[in-house]
C-alpha positions in Angstrom: 73.3 -14.3 40.3 76.5 -12.8 41.7 76.5 -9.1 42.6 78.2 -6.9 40.1 81.7 -5.8 41.0 81.9 -2.3 42.3 78.2 -1.9 43.2 77.3 -1.4 46.8 74.5 -3.4 48.5 71.5 -1.7 49.9 71.3 -3.7 53.1 71.2 -0.6 55.4 68.4 1.0 53.4 66.4 -2.3 53.4 66.8 -2.7 57.2 65.7 1.0 57.7 62.6 0.5 55.6 61.8 -2.7 57.4 62.1 -1.0 60.8 59.8 1.8 59.7 57.2 -0.6 58.5 57.3 -2.6 61.8 57.0 0.7 63.7 54.0 1.7 61.6 52.2 -1.6 62.3 53.0 -1.1 66.0 51.3 2.3 66.0 48.3 1.0 64.1 47.9 -1.9 66.5 48.2 0.4 69.4 45.6 2.8 68.0 43.0 0.1 67.3 43.5 -1.5 70.7 45.1 -4.8 69.6 47.8 -4.1 72.1 47.9 -1.6 74.9 51.5 -0.3 75.7 50.7 3.4 76.0 47.6 4.0 78.2 45.1 6.4 76.9 46.4 6.3 73.3 44.0 5.2 70.5 40.4 4.8 69.9 37.9 4.8 72.8 36.6 1.2 72.1 38.4 -1.8 70.9 38.5 -2.6 67.2 38.6 -6.4 67.8 36.1 -7.3 70.5 37.2 -10.1 72.8 34.3 -12.6 72.8 35.7 -14.8 75.6 35.5 -12.1 78.3 32.0 -11.4 79.7 30.9 -7.9 80.6 29.5 -6.8 84.0 26.0 -6.9 82.5 26.4 -10.5 81.5 27.8 -11.6 84.9 25.3 -9.9 87.3 22.4 -9.5 84.9 21.7 -5.8 85.3 23.3 -2.8 83.6 26.0 -0.6 85.2 24.8 2.4 87.2 
């Protein structure tokens, strides 16, 4: 359907909203530990535990001291 004559498109507003949403997801991923760009930002532990990486206790068989 063609755009009505004389009406302005909202492309700038749509791009701004899209960039805000992308930034929000970036902050959420950083907080929960999905990505680590800012050291020391976010929760103490990871939200999604990596199952393929063994811990020290699994490798040497005794707990950390």
